[in-house]
C-alpha positions, -999 to +999 in steps of 0.1 A: -546-232+294-567-253+300-582-265+330-582-293+356-598-327+358-613-333+388-594-368+404-626-388+412-641-414+392-676-405+395-666-369+387-647-376+353-677-400+339-701-376+344-677-353+326-678-375+297-715-399+297-733-358+301-718-342+283-729-310+270-741-308+300-779-292+317-779-255+308-809-235+319-842-233+300-840-197+293-815-172+283-795-162+314-766-139+323-740-159+338-728-143+370-705-151+402-704-191+390-744-190+383-774-185+365-789-151+375-817-133+357-808-118+315-825-086+320-790-076+341-770-084+309-747-054+292-741-064+257-718-032+252-678-044+240-693-075+234-701-098+205-716-135+202-693-164+198-719-193+197-721-222+219-729-254+199-720-271+226-709-275+264-702-238+265-736-233+265-740-249+300-730-225+336-707-258+351-683-254+318-686-219+319-676-221+359-648-240+347-637-224+323-635-190+331-647-190+371-669-172+396-657-139+392-664-132+356-706-121+338-712-133+304-748-130+290-758-162+279-790-160+248-809-187+228-814-187+195-828-206+161-801-213+141-815-221+106-801-245+078-776-261+103-778-288+129-755-297+158-736-331+154-712-353+176-677-342+159-649-375+152-632-361+180-627-375+218-623-347+242-591-354+266-623-355+298-637-387+273-668-365+256-673-372+220-681-330+217-699-313+192-696-295+154-721-281+132-734-295+103-752-279+074-793-294+073-815-274+047-843-278+060-836-281+100-834-256+127-814-257+155-818-242+189-782-237+205-767-207+225-748-172+223-720-166+243-714-125+247-675-124+251-654-089+259-620-094+238-602-109+273-632-139+278-624-142+238-590-145+249-596-173+276-622-191+253-593-196+227-570-213+253-598-238+262-601-244+225-571-264+215-563-248+175-551-275+164-589-297+170-616-262+168-604-238+140-620-203+145-639-185+121-676-170+114-702-183+096-717-159+074-752-142+063-762-168+093-804-169+095-809-162+130-837-164+152-831-146+186-848-155+219-830-125+238-808-103+233-793-086+197-796-105+167-766-116+144-761-121+105-727-134+112-720-153+145-684-165+154-675-200+164-651-229+171-660-262+144-643-293+148-614-299+120-619-332+121-653-339+104-688-352+117-690-385+134-709-408+110-731-430+117-740-455+090-725-432+065-749-401+083-743-373+106-758-380+142-775-352+164-771-341+199-807-353+213-799-324+246-800-300+222-838-293+204-837-294+167-869-294+145-863-311+108-831-329+114-823-352+084-806-376+108-812-396+137-795-377+177-785-402+210-773-386+238-743-391+248-745-417+272-762-439+242-735-430+218-702-441+241-722-473+244-728-476+210-690-469+206-676-492+232-698-520+219-684-514+184-647-510+195-639-525+228-669-546+229-651-565+257-653-538+287-677-520+305-684-489+297-671-468+327-637-488+318-639-478+285-646-444+291-615-440+323-596-449+301-596-424+276-597-402+297-566-417+313-541-426+288-533-405+265-523-430+240-551-452+235-574-419+232-559-410+196-556-442+185-596-445+194-603-407+180-585-423+148-607-452+137-642-426+143-619-406+119-612-427+096-650-429+086-652-395+098-680-367+073-657-340+059-675-304+073-702-295+051-696-259+054-697-237+031-705-202+048-673-205+077-648-186+075-611-193+089-602-163+113-573-158+129-567-156+166 
């Protein structure tokens, strides 16, 4: 079971074009539907699940879990990888994120510390066909708060990375050092894709059509996947949900 989309056009556009959404600058405890101090977090009985896209944002956690839950969210620097755009369009119109190996790069990611029931719920919101679940082995992780980890549970996108002149594109909203490729904001990426594939349409009309018309969305995603870069994640091991 996923979460319901808003009815208003403005709210739907924000879901698509603001991805991966604002998140606190510091590690935090998601509790009572909002950001709380991380010092109150209890990590017992929880496992770290990498949040490289919207799952690091309080607004997305609220949509997926509601207010009656607590999830510690800690930041860490992950070496040897970058967070890039996937060759995938979500049902809410955003081009989602995935991981890609990037030697010499380090990227600031979030870890959501989930108990077993929360992990089951997260699986429900991350479609198995599009987002295989597994673990990154032998990670080089520099945590800013909370425990460290040598392996990380995570979801990656099954369709590979969006290609821009044969190279990945990083998410500009996520801090990174040593990126070997460019990075853009979601809105700028969407405008670029609109101009390439639907030049006669306004951006808002194009994005709303992706949300409202499943057949169009799937056809558009197929175009992206036709030129996608394959996943380059030699240390990712698929796991059973």
